[in-house]
N, C-alpha and C positions, 0 to 999 in steps of 0.2 A: 450297765449292760455293754458287753464287748461286741463291737461290730467287726466285720471282716477287715475293714480299714485299720482298726486298732491292732488286730493281729499282725497284719502285714508291716506295721510300723515298728514292731519289736525288732531289735537288733539281734541277729543270730551270730554267735561265735563260730569260728571255724570248726570247733569240736561238735557243736550242735548241728551244723550243716552236714558234717561228716556222718553223724548219727542218723540224720534224716536220709542221706544218700544210702546208707547201709540198710535202713528199714525199707526204702523203696526197692532195693535189690531183693531183699528177703520176701517182700510182698509177692513177687513173681517167681519165687523159688530159684533165684540165682544161686549158683554153686561156687564153692572154693573161693569165698570172698576173703580178700586180704587187703589190709591198709598198709601202705609203705610211708613211713615218716621220713621225709627227705630233708628236714629243716637243718640238720647238722652237716649236710654235704654242700660244699662250696659251689659245685657245678650243677646243682639240681635246678630244673626248669620251673619247679613249683614246690610247695610245702608238702603236699600229700598226693600220692596216687592211691586210688581205690580200684582194685581189679577184681573182676568176677567173670564167670562164664555161664553160658546157657547150652542146652542140649540141641538146640535147633536155631536157625536164623530167625524164625518166628518168635522164639523165646527171647533171644538177645534183643531184638527190636522192641518187644514188650517191656523188657527190663529198662532199657534206656528211655523209652517213652514214659514209663512210670516215674523214674527218677526226675525227668524233666518236669512232668506235671506236678509232682509233690513239692519240689523246690519252688516252682513258680507259684503254686497255690498257698503253701504253708509258710514260705519264707520270702516270697516276692523276689526270688533270684532266677535270672535267666543265664544260661551259659554264654560266655563270650564267643565260644566256638562250639559247633556241634557237627560232627561228620560221621560218615559211614552208614547212613540210613538206607542207602540204595541196596547194598548187598548184605548188610548186617552180619558180616564176619568179624568186624572190629569196629565198634562204635565208640566214639570219644566225645565226652562232654567236658568242656573246660570251664570251670568255675573260678579261675584265677589261682586261688590258694590250693584248690583241690582239682585234680584231673581224674575223671572217671573213665575207666577202660572196661568195656563190656565185650567179651570175646565169645566167639563160637569155639567150642572146645579144641578142635584141631588147629585153629588159627593161634590160639593161646600157646599151645605146645610148640608151634613153629617159631614164633617170635621170642618166646622165653623172656618176657619183659622183666620178670622178677630176678632173673639171673643178671641182667644188665645193671640192675640197681641193687645188687646183693649187699651193699654196705648200708642200706636203709634199715630202719627199725621196723620189723614186721609185726603186725597184729592180725591173727587169723580169726575168722568168725565161723561159727558152726552153721552147717547146712540145716535148713528147716524142712 
């Protein structure tokens, strides 16, 4: 019989953690989800960016909270850095190999993060 302790001891690959992050975003109906693979870029600050947006600051906060909860519960992972909760226009969760950016729609358009890292390998995910 598997206990919760046994589940948390399982090692998760970066790809499995990325899948869990994307599922956490989709749970709360995050939109325009894109994964940027930065591993082939010499000056990249991390291996992956996962970027999404919400229609309201309430939704962006709910998305980031859900990603935080799911990774903590299902993978035993906490972000090394978590910021933006107060205003919820741009929330960032840093899981070392993957940095999650949850934007309010207008804020995402303003910063154009995807354009800054246009050399990355992009994977887009369908809105649910």
